[in-house]
N, C-alpha and C positions, 0 to 999 in steps of 0.2 A: 544357050551354048551346049553342044554335045559334051557329055561327061569326059569323053576321051580327050578333047581339046583342053578342057579344064584341068585334067590330070597333068597334061604336058606343061601347062603354064605354071603349075605349082611344083613341078620337079626342081630339086636343088640338091646340092651335096650336103652331107651332115654338118660340116663345119659352118657352112652358110646358114643352115637352118637354125642351129642353136644360138647364132648371134641375135636372134629375136628374143632371147632371154635377157632380162635387164636386172641390174643390181636391185635387191630388195624384193624380187619376185618370189612367189610361192610356186614351185614346180612339182607336179605329181607325176610319179613315174609308174608305168605299167607294172602289174604285180607279178611276183614270183618268177616262174620260168618264162612268163610272157614279157619280161623286161627287155626293152629295145636296146640291146647292148651297143650297137653302132651309135646311137644317139647319145647314150650315157657317156661313152668313151669321148665322143667329140665335145661334149659339154665340159668334161674334166680337162681335156686338152687345151680348151679355151678359158681355163680358170682365171687367167689374169683380167678378163673382161668383166668379172663379176665381184661384187661384195655383198655379203649377207643374203645370199640366195637360200631360201628354205626348201629343202628336199623332203617331200612327203612320200612315204613308201610303207608298205606293210612287210610281207616277207621279202627281204632283199636276197636274191640269189646270184647276183652279178659280182663284179670285182669290188665294188664299193669304195673306189678310191676317193670319192668325194668325202669320205668320213676320215681320212687320214689326218694326223695332227697338223701337218703343214697346210692343210686346206681349210683350217678353222676360220680364217678371215673371209674366205670366199663362199663356203657352203656350210650350212648347219642342217643336220638330219633331224627330221621330226617323224619318229617312228610310230606307226599305228599298231605294230607288232615287231618284236625284236628277234634277231637270230644271231648266228655266229659272227657275222660281219658287222653287226650294229651295236651289240651289247657294250663293247668297250667304250665306244664314243659316248653313249649315254651315261655309263658309269663314271666316266672321267669328266662329265660336264660339257662335252663338246657336242652333244646332241640332246634330244628331249624325247619323251614318250608321251603319247596322248591316249588315254584309255577311252575305249569305245566298243560297244557291241558291233560285230562285224556287219550285221544287216543295216545298221544305222549309218555306216561311213558315207554312202552316197548322198545322204541327206545333209551331212556336214558341208558338202560342196554345193548342193542345190539351194540350201537355206542360207548360204554365205556365211556360215559359222567359220568355215575354212575356205574363203574365196580362192579360186584357182586361177592363177595368171596364165600358167603354161602347163599343158598335158603332153608328156612324151609317151607315146603309145606304140605298140607294134601290132600290125594286122596282116591278114593275107592279101594276096594280090586281088584286085577287084574282079567281080563277076561281070557278066554281059550287061548288067544294068547299072554298073558303077558302085556296087556295095562291096565293102570289104568286111571280113569277119574278124572279130577280136580273138578268134581261135581259142587258145588254151587259157586265156586270161580276160574274162568278161567282168566278173566281180565288181570291184569299185572302179576299175579302169574305164568302163563305159560311162559311168557317172561323171568321172573326172573330165572326160572328153566332152561330154554334153554341156558341161558348165564352165569350161575354160575359156578365157579370152582368146588364147592361141592354142591350136592343136598342131603338133608336129608328129607325123606318122612315119615309122619305119615299115615299108612294105617288103615283106620277106617271103620268098617262095617256099621256105621251109615251114611257114605257119599254116597249120591245117585250116580248112574252111569248115568250122563247126557250124551247127544249125541251132536255131532257137531265137531268143531275143538278144542277139549278139552281133548286130551289124551297125556299120557306120557308112554313110555315103560320101563319095569324093568331095561333094560340095561342102560338107562339114569339116573338111580338113583344110588347114591353112598352108602347110608346108609338107611336101612328100619327099621322102628320101628312100630310094630303091637301094636296098642293102640285103642280100641274101646270105645268111649264115646259119649254121646249125643252132637250133633252140637249146636252151639250158636243159640238161637232163638230170635226173635224180635216180641213182642206182637203187635196186631193191635192197632192203635192209637185211641183216643177218638175224635169223630167228633162233634164239637159244631155248633151253629147256624151260626157263621161267616164263618166257613169252608164250610157249606152247601151252603150258598149264593154264595161263591166264586166258589164252585164246579158246581153249576147250571149255572153260567155265562160262565164258561169254556166249559161246555158240549154244550152250545148253539152254540159254534164255531166249534163243531166236526160234520162232515158229515158222513153219511153212507159210508162205504168203506175206511174210514181214517185209517192210521197206526199211532199208538200212542207211544210216549215215556213219561213215568211217573216216577217220583221219589218215595220217600217214605215219609210217614207222613200222617197227617190228610187231607190236601188239595188234594193230588192225590187220596186218598181213597174216598173223598167226590165227586170228579169228576166222578169216576167210578160208584158211586151210582146213578148218573143221566144219565147213558148210557144204561139203560135197554130197551129203545125203539129204540136203534140204530142197524143197521144191518151190518154184515160182516166186523167188525173192525179187525184190525191187530195189531201185537205188533213188534216193533223194538225198543228195550229200553236197556239202559246200565244195568238196574236191573228189577227184578220182585219181587213183594211181594204178600201176600195172597189176596190182594184186587182184583186181576184179576180172581181168581177162580170162583167166582159167576157168572161173565160175561161169562166165558167159558162154565160153566154148563148150563147157560141160553141160550146159542147159539148166543150171541151177538158178542163174539170174535171167528171168524172162520178162519181168515187170508186168506180167499178165494179171496179177492179183491186186495191183495198185488201185487206189481209189481216187488218185489225182495224177493225171498225165499217164494213164495206162499205156503200157507198151514202151515207155521211154525212161531212160536213165536221166534224171535231172541233176544238173551240177552247175557250179558257178566258176570253177577253175580246175586245171589239171596240172599235176606234177609227176613226171615219170620218165620213161625212155621213149625213144623214137617209135618203138612198137605201139605204145599207147597213143602217141600223136597220129600215127598212121591209121589206127583203128577208128578214131573219132572223125577223121577227115571225111566230109560229106556224108556222114553217117546219120541217117534220119532217126535212128533209135536212141540217139544221144541228144539231149536238149540242154543247151548251154544259155543261162540267163543271168542277169544282174543279181548281185548278192542281196539287194533289198527285197527281191522276190524270193529267191531260193532259201535264204536264211530267215525270213520273216516267220516268227513262231506261229502266227495265225495260218500261214500257208503250210508250214510243215505239219501242223496238227490235222490238216485235211487228209493226210495219209493215215489210214487205219493201220494198226500193228506197227507204228513207227518205232524203230529202235535206234537210239543214238548211243554211240560208244566214244568216249573222250577220256583223256588222261589227267593225271594230277602230279604235282610235286609233293604235296602234303595233304593229309586229311586229319583233322583233329577229332577227338572222341565225341564231339557233338555232330560231326558230319559235315563240318565246313571245309570246303575245298579250296586250297591255294594252288592254282594251276599256272601262274604267271610270274611269281616272284620267289626268290630265295632270300628270306629275311627282307632287308631293305633293297636288295638288288633286283631290278627289273630284268627278268630273264627272257620272257617271251611276250605274250599279250593275252588279252581277253579272247580275241578271235571269235569263233563261232560256237564255243562251248555252251554258253548260256542260251544262245539262240535255239540250239537243238535240244538241250535238256528241257527247256520249257515247251518247245514244240512237241516233243515226244511225250511229255507228261500230260498234255492236253489232247493227244491223239487217242482215238477209241482203241483200247488194247495196247496202247504204246508203253514202251519201257525206256528209261534213260539209265545208262551204265557209266560209271567212272571206273576205269581199269588202269591198274598200275602195279609194278613190282612192289613187294613188301618192304624192300630196303634199298638204300642208295649208298654211294661211296664204297662199293665192294663189301657190303654187309655191315658197315660201321654205323649207319644212320637208319633209323626206322622212318618210313614214310607215314606211318600212322603214329600220331603224336598226341600227348595229353593236351597241349595248346599249340597253336600255330607259332612259328618263330616270330620274335619281335619284328615288326615292320612288314610282315607278310600281308599281302592283299587277299581278301576273300573273293575268289572268282565266282564260285557257285555257292549260294547260301545253303545253310542246313535245311531250310524249308523246301528247297528244290531237289535235293539229292534223293534218289531212290536206291539203286543197286550200286554197291561198291565191290569190286572184284580184285583179288590178288591171286597169286599162285596157290594160296591156301584155301581159297574158296570164295563164296559169295555172301555178302552181308546185305540184307534187305532192311533199309532204314525207315521206310514209309510207315507212318502211324506209330512209330516206336517212341517211348519215353527217352529222356537223356540217358538214364541208366541202361535201358535196353539197348540203345544205340551203342553205348560204350562196350557192353558185352559182345554185341555182334561184330564190332570192328576189332576188338581184341582177339576174337576167335580167328580172324583171317590175317592177323599180324604175324610177323616172323616169330617163331618160337623163342628166339634169343631175347626178344623185347616184351614178351607177354607178361612176365612177372612185374617188370617195371611199370608197364601200362596199367596192370591191375592195382598196384600200389597207389598209383596217381589217381586212379578212379575212385578208390576207397576214400582218399583225402577229400576228393571233391563231392562225392555223392553220399558220404557217410555210410548208409546202410547199403553196401555193395556186395 
């Protein structure tokens, strides 16, 4: 059968499509800004049809109405990463959090550790051969679709056709819902003086020809603002945001010096504005691949001079990084931090950087602490950490004793907390 005929046979409206979800099913929703909003709204509108449907998601950027208290009987959220719309449900016991390295999430589906009953995905319109692109969300979304019993796809004209290992054929989709609506966008963050100082310190560690992994937020964008004098930078990152566009236009990011996928920016998902989404549409210089490839530390390490930049909530004086919890409260998730810290550490000439402001809560709390808060999870071990950056400088922990690490970290702590940290270090290390 010609794929066009198959396409027509699979067409249905959203309300009809989501009726294929059954009580007790595990439903995996496409990631972040790639969330299929029409399908999720239809599922929530039909909530009376379901009981105990498990919703698996990483970064949730949509309305998240399935997490509201009156939906508890019908839906239960299982977060692989938490955000503003999901923390409360987990904190109140109406949802769960499952720890996992980002690059291993597709294997949870493939190996039936988390068997997928239904995948709700969003894709571009098909090309002449019947292939749709996962667009701005390949990551675990492709793996969920490949291992689901039922695949329901929202075909959206607004979804860019990104290139790489990010396609699904019409034959592999069970129900097709045509629904064109603007994609979820994320505005550029505000960069303050603290972020600028951190960005400048991080940029000083980046050499010409380096390949970069950057997250999202004010600090990564601040780093990018100090790279305008660098040459032939490359991108191998779990995500891209609008911040890279200026450096591409300015000729700083060329990918020419990369030792893996030379000439291409490699990424697994995108979060930004329409400007970014238009840039990646049909752009052969951007390679979008599943997260089990992009974030695999063995793959990352094949990029020489790989530089990873990630954030933290707290760091203790031994160098342990808590990046996902505030005490007992799950705040975000493991994400790709450890994937890239280890990949950069294995890279020839690579560097891993943990960057954060020195204080939180308007200066009331030091992020560099004698010991992590009770209940806090260690995201990145002290053995993995290399550079730590605050607005007060750079601490290099590699090869340092515990006492030397404490001195390095106290040096870049906020001045208001250095005496306290020094006294605590003296109690711990005696001869300090």
